[in-house]
Every structure is written in C-alpha cells, then in structure tokens.
C-alpha atoms as one frame of an Amber mdcrd trajectory, in Angstrom:
protein
   0.285  -0.335   0.389   3.022   2.001   0.498   3.745   2.411  -3.051   0.153
   2.913  -4.103  -0.084   5.864  -2.103   0.150   8.682  -5.159  -2.721   7.168
  -6.664  -5.212   7.901  -4.302  -3.175  11.392  -4.974  -3.747  11.361  -8.608
  -7.184  11.785  -8.534  -7.124  13.869  -5.667  -5.224  15.784  -8.850  -8.111
  14.701 -11.541 -10.973  15.968  -9.157  -9.193  19.318  -8.862  -8.199  20.000
 -12.147 -12.090  19.266 -13.034 -13.783  21.874 -10.760 -11.214  24.257 -10.788
 -12.548  26.398 -13.624 -15.886  26.628 -11.987 -14.356  28.874  -9.389 -12.777
  31.523 -11.715 -15.685  31.486 -14.743 -19.254  32.321 -12.928 -21.977  30.691
 -15.812 -24.300  28.857 -13.957 -27.002  26.969 -14.780 -29.915  28.115 -13.512
 -33.978  27.582 -14.178 -35.225  24.654 -15.944 -31.596  23.566 -16.693 -30.096
  24.166 -13.247 -33.092  21.663 -11.381 -32.430  19.365 -13.761 -28.480  19.459
 -14.091 -29.136  19.164  -9.773 -31.154  16.355 -10.547 -29.271  14.443 -12.727
 -25.835  14.836 -10.398 -27.335  13.805  -7.575 -27.905  10.924  -9.458 -24.731
  10.096 -11.165 -23.327  11.068  -7.395 -24.799   8.001  -5.890 -24.289   5.698
  -8.704 -20.619   6.643  -8.729 -19.941   6.121  -5.302 -22.340   2.827  -5.314
 -20.281   1.294  -7.794 -17.414   2.215  -6.304 -18.221   0.741  -2.792 -19.327
  -2.580  -4.480 -16.151  -2.660  -6.364 -14.351  -2.289  -3.217 -16.643  -4.582
  -0.866 -15.922  -7.307  -3.743 -12.061  -6.701  -3.893 -12.454  -7.510   0.071
 -14.342 -10.646  -0.138 -12.534 -12.568  -3.146  -9.636 -10.577  -4.133  -8.052
 -11.842  -1.219  -5.781 -15.106   0.029  -7.085 -16.737   2.502  -4.095 -16.969
   4.544  -3.072 -13.536   4.655  -4.072  -9.696   6.284  -6.731  -8.458   3.937
  -5.921  -5.290   3.077  -7.419  -2.789   0.432  -5.130  -3.957  -2.419  -5.811
  -7.005  -3.887  -3.356 -10.050  -3.869  -5.904 -12.827  -5.654  -7.231 -12.144
  -8.908 -10.942 -12.159  -8.891 -13.861 -12.187 -11.785 -16.592 -12.283  -9.228
 -19.979  -9.940  -9.142 -19.189  -7.081 -10.599 -15.589  -7.598 -11.820 -17.713
 -10.197 -13.728 -18.897  -7.745 -16.467 -16.506  -4.979 -16.252 -12.962  -4.755
 -15.234 -12.894  -1.626 -13.425 -15.926  -0.320 -11.871 -14.120   1.067  -9.073
 -11.893   3.102 -11.666 -15.726   3.974 -13.384 -17.226   5.342 -10.349 -14.765
   7.503  -9.271 -14.154   8.648 -13.006 -17.802   9.545 -12.783 -17.790  11.287
  -9.214 -16.185  15.155 -10.525 -18.744  15.126 -13.002 -21.764  14.063 -10.856
 -20.182  17.139  -8.487 -19.916  19.808 -11.605 -23.908  18.568 -11.919 -24.964
  19.585  -8.459 -22.446  22.299  -8.292 -24.261  23.841 -11.766 -21.255  24.972
 -13.173 -20.977  24.997 -17.174 -17.245  25.479 -17.115 -16.795  22.215 -14.412
 -19.040  20.341 -16.570 -17.338  21.265 -19.654 -14.466  20.345 -17.741 -15.616
  17.104 -16.847 -13.967  15.629 -20.004 -10.962  15.819 -18.590 -11.566  14.053
 -15.198 -13.068  11.732 -17.921  -9.764  11.356 -20.113  -7.332  11.031 -16.835
  -9.158   8.047 -15.849  -8.820   6.252 -19.693  -5.162   7.429 -19.429  -4.938
   5.980 -15.805  -6.656   2.980 -16.518  -4.199   2.034 -19.908  -1.102   2.991
 -19.358  -1.206   2.337 -15.380  -3.214  -0.116 -14.060  -3.830  -2.686 -16.996
  -0.126  -3.029 -17.634   0.574  -3.715 -13.552  -2.269  -5.856 -13.114  -0.590
  -7.765 -16.059   2.222  -8.173 -14.356   0.330  -9.146 -11.402  -2.030 -11.833
 -12.529  -0.747 -14.364 -15.538  -4.702 -15.062 -16.433  -5.763 -11.484 -16.768
  -3.968 -11.365 -20.302  -7.589 -13.836 -21.148  -9.816 -11.607 -18.855  -9.647
  -8.423 -21.265 -10.449 -10.176 -24.189 -13.646 -11.726 -22.558 -14.569  -8.297
 -19.860 -14.469  -4.722 -21.331 -12.992  -1.684 -19.197 -16.533  -0.589 -18.557
 -19.930  -1.072 -18.972 -23.053   0.777 -17.526 -24.931  -2.513 -17.847 -27.645
  -2.391 -15.374 -26.805  -6.346 -14.857 -23.437  -5.407 -13.293 -25.181  -4.002
 -10.294 -27.190  -7.396  -9.540 -24.288  -9.665  -9.889 -22.318  -7.424  -7.323
 -25.079  -7.207  -5.305 -25.652 -11.137  -4.998 -22.003 -11.402  -5.103 -21.988
  -9.967  -1.636 -25.048 -11.728  -0.643 -24.079 -15.091  -1.311 -20.345 -14.497
   0.437 -22.497 -12.961   4.208 -25.386 -15.877   3.671 -22.259 -18.360   3.859
 -20.840 -17.327   7.784 -17.207 -18.126   8.135 -14.997 -17.978  11.369 -13.602
 -14.641  12.474 -10.305 -14.929  12.274  -7.508 -12.346  12.260  -7.261 -12.187
   8.818 -10.485  -9.778   8.999  -9.261  -7.458  10.977  -7.950  -3.055   9.896
  -6.262  -2.864  13.018  -3.070  -2.719  11.769  -2.513   0.415   9.793   0.092
   0.825   7.292   1.374   2.533   4.530   0.035   5.765   3.284  -2.827   5.505
   5.908  -0.125   4.851   8.534   1.731   7.694   7.422  -1.153  10.685   7.608
  -3.098   8.711  10.019  -3.712  11.876  12.253  -4.490  14.121   9.315  -6.458
  11.868   7.745  -8.733  11.098  10.954  -9.362  15.182  11.330  -9.922  15.287
   7.902 -12.611  12.462   7.364 -14.632  13.289  11.088 -14.320  17.265  10.211
 -11.880  18.115  13.278 -14.414  16.502  14.861 -11.794  13.307  16.413  -9.213
  15.331  17.956 -11.167  17.091  20.657 -12.777  13.884  21.149  -9.516  11.991
  22.221  -8.892  14.942  24.097 -12.214  14.910  26.138 -12.202  11.103  26.508
  -8.268  11.120  27.888  -9.055  13.938  30.165 -11.937  11.905  31.775 -10.044
   8.987  32.680  -9.035  11.107  35.543  -5.207  10.689  35.453  -2.798  12.155
  37.659   0.509  13.736  38.029   3.464  11.277  38.553   1.687   8.351  37.319
   3.138   5.184  35.192   0.623   4.975  31.896   0.711   2.122  29.299  -0.619
   2.660  26.071  -1.694  -0.608  23.764  -1.397  -0.133  20.454  -0.015   3.494
  20.947  -0.352   4.626  17.335   1.572   7.812  16.163   1.936   8.787  19.873
  -0.553  11.430  19.912  -1.909  10.179  22.626   0.949   9.744  24.801   0.741
  13.451  24.330  -1.781  14.537  25.366  -1.856  11.749  28.367   1.490  13.330
  29.112  -0.177  17.199  29.917  -1.772  15.431  32.558   1.125  13.227  34.759
   3.759  15.805  34.216   6.756  15.602  34.521   6.997  12.863  37.377   4.720
  10.339  35.574   5.935   7.850  32.743   4.057   7.106  29.472   5.145   3.454
  27.445   3.517   3.067  24.177   3.694  -0.203  22.682   3.601  -0.088  18.654
   4.484  -2.602  16.366   3.907  -0.961  13.121   6.882   0.461  11.512   5.326
   3.845  10.468   3.677   4.469  13.965   6.738   3.966  15.484   8.740   6.645
  13.230   5.771   9.396  13.944   5.826   8.373  18.097   9.822   8.588  18.411
   9.748  11.843  16.193   6.464  13.267  18.807   8.383  11.727  21.994  11.801
  12.365  21.228  11.911  15.883  23.238   9.735  14.235  26.196  12.233  11.563
  28.820   9.688  10.405  30.009   7.527   8.825  26.950   9.323   5.702  25.798
   7.825   2.900  23.079   8.087  -0.408  23.619   8.133  -2.643  20.032   6.237
  -5.589  21.225   2.901  -7.130  20.220   0.037  -6.379  22.873  -0.693 -10.338
  22.132   2.442 -11.180  23.707   3.272 -11.893  27.262   6.033  -8.835  28.805
   8.481  -9.531  30.762   7.895  -9.848  34.690   9.936  -6.632  34.722   7.049
  -4.902  33.586   4.277  -6.764  35.581   2.201  -4.873  38.972   4.192  -1.487
  37.208   1.110   0.823  35.961  -1.062   2.660  37.214  -2.943   3.176  34.379
  -3.282   0.644  30.976  -4.613   2.741  28.195  -5.977   0.832  24.589  -8.090
   2.817  22.097  -9.926   1.965  19.262  -7.865  -1.092  19.443  -9.455  -4.213
  21.753 -12.522  -4.529  18.702 -10.563  -5.321  15.896  -9.262  -9.208  17.571
 -10.498 -12.198  17.913 -12.009 -13.106  21.169  -9.545 -15.591  21.890  -6.804
 -12.149  21.395  -8.694 -10.193  23.211  -8.762 -11.666  25.642  -4.720 -12.616
  25.768  -4.788  -8.633  25.514  -7.193  -8.090  29.031  -5.137 -10.709  30.907
  -2.082  -8.111  30.089  -3.692  -5.746  31.108  -4.465  -6.863  34.121  -0.661
  -7.943  34.993   1.290  -5.182  34.414  -1.132  -3.047  36.470  -0.769  -2.642
  40.428  -3.103  -3.453  42.587  -6.200  -0.264  42.160  -4.534   0.101  38.573
  -7.239   0.726  36.229  -7.701  -0.396  32.265  -9.019   2.529  30.242 -10.517
   0.546  26.979 -12.103   3.279  24.522 -13.644   1.745  21.986 -17.581   0.745
  20.606 -20.272   1.044  23.340 -22.534  -2.752  23.011 -25.731  -2.140  20.961
 -28.364  -3.304  18.801 -26.436  -2.173  15.133 -30.038  -3.587  13.113 -31.430
  -0.892  14.923 -28.924   1.827  14.905 -29.081   4.729  12.669 -28.585   4.302
   9.239 -24.885   6.175   9.367 -24.104   3.989  11.913 -25.067   0.714  11.134
 -23.336   1.385   7.929 -19.955   3.135   9.767 -20.031  -0.423  11.814 -20.954
  -3.190   8.443 -19.675  -1.599   4.881 -16.298  -0.003   6.511 -14.930  -1.643
   9.581 -13.871  -4.796  10.051 -16.334  -7.643  11.074 -15.002  -8.173  14.448
 -15.847  -5.136  15.533 -19.624  -6.009  15.077 -18.631  -9.114  16.711 -17.351
  -6.744  19.729 -20.488  -4.590  20.147 -22.509  -7.631  20.684 -20.731  -8.963
  23.423 -20.302  -7.816  27.436 -17.720  -6.390  27.764 -17.579  -6.425  31.708
 -18.412  -9.608  31.822 -14.909 -10.305  30.142 -13.429  -8.008  32.264 -14.439
  -9.814  35.060 -13.509 -13.346  34.859 -10.168 -11.692  34.406 -10.585 -10.729
  37.887 -11.485  -6.416  37.103 -14.307  -4.969  39.420 -15.805  -1.533  39.854
 -17.021  -0.620  36.910 -17.023   3.340  35.455 -17.749   4.292  31.776 -18.436
   7.857  29.879 -20.640   7.321  26.563 -20.053   9.904  23.724 -21.684   9.884
  20.796 -25.255   9.218  21.890 -23.977   6.474  23.457 -22.159   4.715  20.928
 -18.678   5.224  22.145 -17.403   4.626  25.715 -14.637   4.653  27.953 -14.992
   1.790  29.879 -12.962   2.304  33.050 -12.161  -1.361  34.996 -10.168  -1.044
  38.177  -7.926  -4.252  39.572
C-alpha cells in the first residue's frame, strides 16, 4: 500500500483539475436546466459512490488469499460479482464523481471540464493500472479479451449485490485476517491528518475529552496498548507531568517512526516494540497505574481480546485502571443508517462481534471490578474504566 499511496493523490489532483474552472468562470445553469442538472448530478453521484463501493467490497471478499490480511490492494485474481462484467468498476465510479459534483454545482465550466476527468481516468487505466495488473496476474490477459473495461449495464449491479449477499449468507469463522486494526503505508503515514479530515476535526477534540475523563494524575505510570503515532501519549503527558511515565506499545514501523519523532523531546515517553498479544517481561508486571487502549480491542478475535485483557491485568498495580476507549454495546440492526453503514461497510467484521459481546463480563472473568464508564456520540462510543 505504501507504494500505491500516490494513486490516491492522483485522483485528488484529477478532481481538482476538473472543478477548478468553476471557481474562475462564474457561469451557472439556472431555472429548469439548473434543476435538471442538480437532479442528474445527485443520481450520478449516488451511482458513482455505489459502484465504487461495490467494487471495494467485492475485492475485500474475493480478491485476497485466505491466509493473508485483507488490505485494500488485492493479491488474488477474481472475476466474481461486478468484475464479471467490467474490469474497472472502481475507476468508473471515480471517473464519474467529478462530473456528478459539477452537475450538482451547476457550473458550466466545471461540467465542460469533466471530460478531462474521464480522460484522466482512461489514461490511468490504460497506461498504469492495466500494465501493472498484467504483470501481477497471469490470467489477466485472457480476462481483457472476455470482459470490457467499463460497462453501464444494470445487470452489473445485480451481479455485484448477489456475490456480496452470497458471501454474507455463508458465515465463516472470524479470524485475525478480518481485522483492520493494523494500519500501514499511506494511511499510517498520514493517520492523524486523515482522521481529522474524515471527521471534520471532531476526532481530535473527542480524544482530548476522553483522555481527560480517564482522570490521570501527576506522577502516574501509563502504558498505551497500540500507541500509534504517539498523539495520545502527548495528550496524557499533560496530566502526568514530568514525574510520570508513559510507555507506548506499538509494532507498526510507520507508526513507530511518528511516535519517536513526537516523543523525542520528552524523557518520560518511551516506545516498546512488542505485540500486545505477547506476554510482557516480569519486570513490567504490576508496574503501571493505568493501561490505556483506544479503538484497538474491537479489531481482535475474542481469543486475542482475552490475551490483551490478561496482559493488562498483569501489568497493573493493585487498584490500577484499565481504560478502554472503543465501541459501546448496542443493537446494530436498530442503529441509524449512518452508524449501521459505518460498522458493516467501513469497519471490519470483528467490530460488530465486539459490539455484541459483554465487555464487563469479559473483564470480570479476568479479575477486574468496580466499573465506571463515560459515553460519547449518543452512546455508541464509550470509555470503560475497570479497576484491578
């Protein structure tokens, strides 16, 4: 994924090129034409996102070797679902997206410039994507002869939905390969910025508030499971001051680099290169006042969650706190469409499994007691404090 991060930038630049003329040439459709343009734009916008989403979900389900983690980029050839009737559904959706925005906007200049968006998509597919795929998969040459690059046939959508539905009805045991908790490449490198961007700045304020609600005190020792970029460690340091100590546990190389860069000027923030699933050294056990884990626990299988909880218990002093910031327990079927969509379309399958389980019961089995919790985002997120 690291080598392919530039593709994301390519599509952003393509979008900017198409829409830029609309800011300088102020000619807009009005009246009946404006209404028609807006309606067509909405329809095309929905279609472009829908076809791209179907393509992404199909790749996730069918284009990965079973014994490997399911990252976005495929490592297995497939012509199932939407890929049965077109080779590049994702690129079709991305190519139509600028045109749909231009139509909703009603800018004549942007609409006319949208032809460049389609041209850039074709150039990308023909000169970059196709040659790379030919090298990657031996049977792709025959596939090119059988299946067109793009198709507007409505049966494509039907094929895609049936393939996804068939996969969902065939329930498979959840494995760690279903997780998205390990972030790498482009996403890891720009993690903090991306989180703020996709949440419109909400995430940063939320994390600050949640860490404040832990009730950290000056001089405390904290260990952060899945410490990521070190952003949370810096926030926690504001509460434990110079007398305290923070140890971030992280195995991702890109995350470690950012953590070390952020923590370089603080002598009391350290990095431990270890999986949170592995037992910790005896010298670390019973040493910490707080174990903190933020949106990591849901991304593990139940067996591995129990290992993490056991490790947290052993690392804590008597009376220490295990602070878990993650999804609350709720009925996903009855949740609003945007919550249901986020859990079932964006998150990994392990997330819903986590939501359906009684976390307090899991913690009690390990020996934790005296639970307190703070809820956020209408109760769908929570900070659960469990005392040893």
